[in-house]
C-alpha positions in Angstrom: 88.2 145.4 88.9 87.7 141.5 89.0 91.6 140.1 87.3 90.5 137.4 84.3 92.3 134.5 84.9 92.3 131.9 82.1 93.8 128.2 82.5 94.9 128.0 79.3 98.1 129.5 79.7 99.6 126.7 82.2 98.1 123.8 79.6 100.8 122.9 77.7 103.1 123.2 81.3 100.6 120.9 82.4 100.7 118.1 79.8 104.8 118.3 79.6 104.3 117.2 83.5 101.3 114.1 82.7 103.6 112.9 80.1 107.6 113.4 82.0 105.6 111.8 85.2 103.4 109.3 83.0 107.5 108.5 81.4 109.5 108.1 84.3 106.4 106.0 85.8 106.2 103.6 83.0 109.8 103.3 82.4 110.9 102.1 85.9 108.1 99.2 86.3 109.2 98.0 82.6 111.7 95.4 82.7 115.0 95.0 81.0 114.3 90.9 79.0 118.6 92.1 77.0 120.2 88.6 77.4 123.8 88.9 77.5 126.3 86.2 75.9 129.0 86.7 78.9 129.3 83.8 80.9 130.7 80.4 80.5 128.3 78.1 78.9 127.9 74.1 77.7 127.0 72.9 74.3 123.6 70.6 75.1 122.6 70.0 71.6 123.3 69.6 67.9 120.9 69.9 65.3 121.5 70.3 61.5 118.9 71.7 58.8 118.9 71.0 54.7 117.2 73.2 52.3 112.9 71.9 50.7 113.6 71.6 47.6 110.2 72.1 46.9 109.4 75.4 48.9 113.7 76.5 49.3 113.5 76.3 53.1 115.3 75.2 55.6 114.2 72.1 57.3 115.6 70.5 60.3 117.6 67.1 59.6 115.9 63.3 59.8 115.4 61.7 62.9 118.1 59.1 61.4 120.2 61.9 60.8 119.9 63.6 64.2 120.0 60.1 66.1 123.2 59.6 63.9 124.8 62.8 64.6 124.2 62.4 69.0 125.4 58.7 69.2 128.9 60.3 67.5 129.1 63.1 70.0 128.3 60.7 72.8 131.0 57.9 70.7 133.9 60.5 71.2 132.9 61.6 74.1 132.3 65.0 73.3 132.2 68.1 75.3 132.3 72.2 74.8 133.0 74.5 77.7 132.3 78.6 75.9 133.4 81.1 78.2 132.7 84.7 77.4 134.7 87.3 78.9 133.3 90.9 79.7 136.4 91.7 77.5 135.7 91.1 74.8 137.8 87.3 75.3 136.1 84.5 74.9 137.7 80.5 75.7 136.4 77.1 74.1 137.6 73.9 75.8 136.6 71.3 73.4 136.7 67.7 75.5 137.2 64.1 74.1 137.7 60.9 74.8 140.6 61.2 73.8 141.6 64.1 75.7 139.8 64.3 78.2 141.7 67.8 79.7 140.2 69.9 76.4 142.4 71.6 74.5 141.2 75.3 75.1 140.8 77.9 72.3 140.5 82.0 72.7 140.1 84.8 70.6 138.3 88.1 70.5 134.7 88.4 70.0 131.9 90.8 69.0 128.3 91.3 69.0 126.6 93.3 67.0 122.8 92.7 66.7 122.3 89.5 66.4 124.8 88.5 64.8 128.2 87.5 66.9 131.7 87.4 65.5 134.4 85.2 67.6 136.9 85.8 64.9 137.2 81.8 63.4 139.6 81.3 60.7 137.9 81.2 57.2 136.9 78.2 55.6 137.9 78.7 51.4 137.7 82.4 52.3 134.1 81.6 53.4 133.4 83.1 56.6 130.7 81.3 59.4 128.3 83.6 60.0 126.4 82.7 63.1 122.7 84.2 64.2 121.9 83.9 67.9 119.1 83.9 70.2 118.0 83.4 74.0 115.1 81.3 74.6 115.0 81.9 78.1 117.4 83.0 80.5 119.8 80.1 80.7 119.5 78.8 77.2 121.7 80.3 73.8 120.6 79.2 70.4 123.3 79.7 67.8 122.2 79.2 64.1 125.8 78.7 62.2 126.2 79.1 58.4 129.3 77.2 57.9 131.2 79.2 54.9 128.6 81.2 54.1 126.1 78.1 52.0 122.6 78.2 53.8 122.5 74.1 53.4 124.5 73.5 55.6 122.8 75.8 58.6 124.2 74.1 62.1 122.4 74.4 64.6 124.0 74.8 68.2 122.1 74.6 71.6 124.7 76.0 74.9 122.7 76.0 78.4 124.6 78.3 81.0 126.6 76.7 84.7 
């Protein structure tokens, strides 16, 4: 008497085993490229944007505006060091020629997706909005909208130190 065996009852188990092994195998070789704001950062660039009246899109300010901004920052000796701590506090120290040791300011921060909330005080009952991106491991770029007015977009670049 021959016993008939069927391969079909074990097919779902085999599929499950293959899917599980593949999932864990690929998870092991996948790189996580999520960036963190935690650490010390130095502001290295500032850009202003305007709204193009014909297209309604944000465009970088003119080369003359950028030059004037850079010259002003250099003339006053503006330097900013920003340290984000893992306990969701930060210290921002801004120094100038008149105040070479800098004045520290501390508060709390929260990152939700790409929106960074640093509890900046309201100006005329309007919140400053910071959208953050990381073009590489050592650079952080902010799109900062002052007083809720997209026409006043400032882009800040920080380098990790």
